[in-house]
N, C-alpha and C positions, 0 to 999 in steps of 0.2 A: 354099248357105245361105242361110238365112233371114235377115233383119236385123228387129231390135224392139230401136227405143230407140237405135241406133248400136251396141249388143251384137251381134256375130254366133252367131247358135245353129243349131246341126246340122241341129235339128226344131223344128216347129212343131205341136204336136199337139191336136185338140179331147177332152176326156173324153169316153168312152164313157157311155151312160146306167147308170145304179144297176145294180148286179147283172153288169154286163161290165166286162173286166177291158180297162186298157190296153195295147196291144203297142209297148215302146218301140224303137226301133230301135238295131243297133249294138252287140251282143252284153253280156255280162254283166257292164260298167263300172259298170251304175247298183245294182249290189252292193255299191260302194266309193264312190258317190255321196253328193255333199253335199245336202238338202233343202232348200229354202228357200218360204217363202209368198210368193207378191209377190200382194197381193191377194187374188184369187178363185181365181187361177193357181200351178201347181207349177212351180218348175226347179229343176231335177236339172242339177248340175255334176260332170262326173268328173274324175277324178284327173289324165287329161291333154289337159284342159282342154276334152272334150266339152259340149256345152247341150244341155240340152230342155227347151223350154218346154210343161206342158202344160195349155190353156186352161180355164176355169172348172173346175179338179180340184175345188173346195172349194164347190159350188155345190150339191151334193147333201147329205140328212142322211148317208148313208154311201158316201164317195167310195172309185173303183175301185178292184181290184187294179190294181199295175203287173205284167207279164208283157215280161220277154227274147225274144227271136226265137229264144233256145240254152233255151229250155223255164222259166228260173228266174221263181218269183212271188214278188211282198212284198204280202201285204194290204193291202186300204185302210185298216185302223187301224192299221198297222204305219208304214203311209208320214206318215198324221197324226202321229204320236210323233215322226217323226225329222223334220217339217218345223217341228217346234216349236209351241210357242203361238201364237194367233191375234192376241196384244195384248203382246209377248215386254217383260220389265220391268212391266208390269202385273201388279199380285194385289188380290185382294180378300180383304176379311176372314174368318178361321174363322170367327166364331163371327155367332151373330144379332144382335139387337137388345140392347142394353146390358140389362145385368139390372137387376131393381127390386130395391127394398133387402131387404135380410134380414128386418128385423122392424120394426115399427112401434110404439113404447111411446110413448102420448099421457098416463097418467098409472100408478102405481105404486111401490112401493118396493122394494128389492133390491139386489142385491150381481152385478161384473161380474167376472170374474177374466181 
């Protein structure tokens, strides 16, 4: 086992260059794993305590796919969604800048309803 910050990991893997798949050892457990962002790294936590850290996974524009040694594959786009947002709990306002006034009346006579 590899030790990382006091937590036992089953494996620590370096992410492959963009376009290559990362082979995750240990069978198909990764399909039921919990995915977590750890800075630029991806941490996979399996249902039976498996832990795999993929170093620098989120450093490329298009992270690589994950492939199990049994042949199953998860696309990089799916893995990014499963790992959650870059900054959980932080949201941007949907609209642009504050809207300008609807009308500018400098002089005149009229009725508003």
